[in-house]
C-alpha positions in Angstrom: 101.9 2.3 -36.1 105.7 2.6 -35.8 108.1 -0.3 -35.5 108.2 -0.9 -31.8 111.9 -2.0 -32.1 112.8 1.4 -33.6 113.2 3.8 -30.8 113.4 6.9 -33.0 110.2 5.9 -34.9 108.4 5.4 -31.6 109.6 8.8 -30.3 108.5 10.5 -33.5 105.1 8.9 -33.3 104.7 9.9 -29.7 105.6 13.5 -30.5 103.2 13.6 -33.5 100.4 12.3 -31.3 101.1 14.9 -28.6 101.1 17.6 -31.4 97.7 16.4 -32.7 96.1 16.3 -29.2 97.4 19.7 -28.3 95.1 21.2 -31.0 92.0 20.2 -29.0 90.4 22.2 -26.2 90.7 20.6 -22.7 86.9 20.0 -22.7 87.2 18.0 -25.9 89.9 15.8 -24.4 88.2 15.1 -21.2 86.3 12.0 -22.5 89.5 10.7 -24.0 91.3 11.2 -20.7 88.6 9.3 -18.8 88.9 6.4 -21.2 92.6 6.5 -20.9 92.5 6.2 -17.1 90.2 3.2 -17.4 92.6 1.5 -19.8 95.7 2.2 -17.7 94.0 0.9 -14.6 93.9 -2.5 -16.2 97.4 -2.2 -17.5 99.3 -1.9 -14.3 99.4 -3.5 -10.8 96.6 -5.9 -10.0 94.7 -4.6 -13.0 96.8 -6.7 -15.3 95.9 -10.0 -13.6 92.2 -8.8 -13.3 92.0 -8.4 -17.0 93.9 -11.7 -17.8 91.6 -13.6 -15.4 88.4 -12.4 -17.1 89.8 -12.7 -20.6 90.7 -16.4 -19.9 87.0 -17.1 -19.0 85.1 -15.0 -21.5 87.0 -15.0 -24.8 87.2 -17.9 -27.1 90.5 -19.4 -28.0 91.0 -17.4 -31.2 90.3 -14.0 -29.6 92.2 -14.9 -26.4 95.2 -15.7 -28.6 94.9 -12.3 -30.3 94.8 -10.7 -26.9 97.9 -12.5 -25.8 99.7 -11.5 -29.0 99.7 -7.8 -28.0 103.2 -6.6 -27.1 102.6 -5.4 -23.5 99.9 -5.0 -20.8 98.9 -1.5 -22.0 98.4 -2.8 -25.6 96.4 -5.7 -24.3 94.2 -3.4 -22.2 93.7 -1.1 -25.3 92.8 -4.2 -27.4 90.3 -5.4 -24.9 88.7 -2.0 -24.7 88.3 -1.7 -28.4 87.5 -5.3 -29.4 85.9 -6.9 -26.3 84.2 -4.1 -24.4 81.9 -6.3 -22.4 84.9 -8.4 -21.2 86.8 -5.2 -20.4 84.0 -3.9 -18.3 83.7 -7.2 -16.5 87.4 -7.0 -15.7 86.9 -3.5 -14.4 84.2 -4.8 -12.1 86.5 -7.6 -10.9 89.3 -5.1 -10.4 87.1 -2.8 -8.4 85.8 -5.7 -6.3 89.4 -6.6 -5.4 90.0 -3.0 -4.3 86.8 -3.0 -2.2 88.0 -6.2 -0.5 91.4 -4.6 0.2 90.4 -1.1 1.2 86.8 -1.5 2.4 85.4 1.5 0.5 81.8 0.2 0.8 81.7 -3.4 1.6 79.6 -5.8 3.7 79.6 -9.5 4.2 76.9 -12.0 5.2 76.9 -15.6 6.3 74.8 -18.0 4.3 72.8 -20.3 6.5 73.3 -23.6 4.6 73.4 -27.1 6.2 75.6 -28.3 3.3 77.8 -26.0 1.2 77.3 -27.2 -2.4 80.3 -26.7 -4.7 79.4 -24.2 -7.4 81.0 -22.5 -10.3 80.0 -19.7 -12.6 78.7 -22.1 -15.3 76.0 -23.4 -12.9 74.5 -20.0 -12.4 71.4 -19.3 -14.5 72.1 -15.6 -15.2 68.8 -14.9 -17.0 66.7 -16.4 -14.3 68.6 -14.6 -11.6 68.3 -11.3 -13.4 64.5 -11.8 -13.6 64.3 -12.6 -9.9 66.4 -9.5 -9.0 64.0 -7.3 -11.1 61.1 -8.7 -9.2 62.7 -8.2 -5.8 63.8 -4.6 -6.7 60.4 -4.0 -8.3 62.0 -2.6 -11.4 59.7 -1.7 -14.3 59.7 -4.0 -17.3 61.4 -1.4 -19.4 64.4 -1.2 -17.1 66.9 -3.8 -18.0 68.9 -5.9 -15.5 71.8 -8.1 -16.3 73.8 -10.6 -14.3 77.3 -11.8 -15.2 78.8 -14.8 -13.3 82.6 -15.3 -13.1 84.8 -17.7 -11.3 87.4 -16.1 -9.0 90.4 -18.4 -8.6 92.0 -19.1 -5.2 94.6 -16.5 -4.1 96.9 -16.2 -1.1 94.3 -13.8 0.5 91.0 -15.4 -0.6 89.6 -18.9 -1.3 88.0 -19.7 -4.7 84.8 -17.8 -5.1 82.0 -16.9 -7.6 81.5 -13.3 -8.5 78.2 -12.0 -9.7 78.0 -8.6 -11.4 74.5 -7.1 -11.2 73.8 -4.1 -13.4 70.5 -2.3 -13.8 69.1 1.1 -14.5 68.8 3.5 -11.6 66.0 6.1 -10.9 65.3 8.5 -13.7 67.4 11.7 -13.3 68.1 14.8 -15.3 70.7 17.5 -15.8 70.5 20.9 -17.5 72.5 21.3 -20.7 73.8 24.8 -21.5 73.3 25.1 -25.3 75.4 27.1 -27.7 72.6 29.7 -28.0 72.6 30.3 -24.3 69.4 28.5 -23.5 69.1 25.7 -21.0 67.4 22.3 -21.8 66.9 19.4 -19.5 68.4 16.1 -20.5 66.8 13.1 -18.9 68.8 9.9 -18.3 68.8 6.7 -16.3 72.1 6.3 -14.4 73.6 2.8 -14.3 73.6 1.0 -11.0 76.1 -1.8 -10.3 76.7 -4.2 -7.4 79.2 -7.0 -7.1 78.4 -10.1 -5.0 81.1 -12.6 -4.2 80.0 -16.0 -2.9 82.7 -18.1 -1.2 81.3 -21.7 -0.8 84.0 -22.8 1.6 83.2 -19.9 4.0 79.5 -19.9 3.3 79.8 -16.2 2.9 78.5 -13.5 0.5 80.3 -10.3 0.2 78.6 -7.2 -1.4 80.6 -4.4 -3.0 79.0 -1.2 -4.5 79.7 2.5 -4.9 76.5 3.4 -3.0 74.3 1.7 -0.4 71.3 2.7 -2.6 72.3 0.4 -5.5 
């Protein structure tokens, strides 16, 4: 890596990187471009605070300090992607949930009928027990995994303090045809990931549900 204080060295490094990338076909670069978009999404705008919020909750002091030592938001996002992928993905889910709330892409809210709203935080959620219960309700086969991640959402100007649950499980088995180099086609079977985000706000006795599809 060049000295970031040396403008000429940084420029030379950037030009060399562009030269290397230009040697690849567009198809070969597509996965890199996809990852780059994900990283940049958490390095600008509300993505920065989304990543910082989740890092503060999920990384230990030593790793959080290493994250903070990175020179700028883009470098911090790259560091999280490379060194704390699960935390990075949780931050992505948090960021998407914020966008759902703001833009109503696919979003619903339900009141919780409770006589007394009990104060809760993420540490009080039994993630394993909840994931088992979700598998039972969704009637997922034992081989299909389901995970739950609980995160505290701090109070903001727009929203009271809340708890966010990220639910991930395997979707229905699907397949695509792969065109092989010899011209033959072969089916590739896979199980797409399903993800839903639930946000519980105790003070409002409300649960918000965010997802890409109503089928999740």
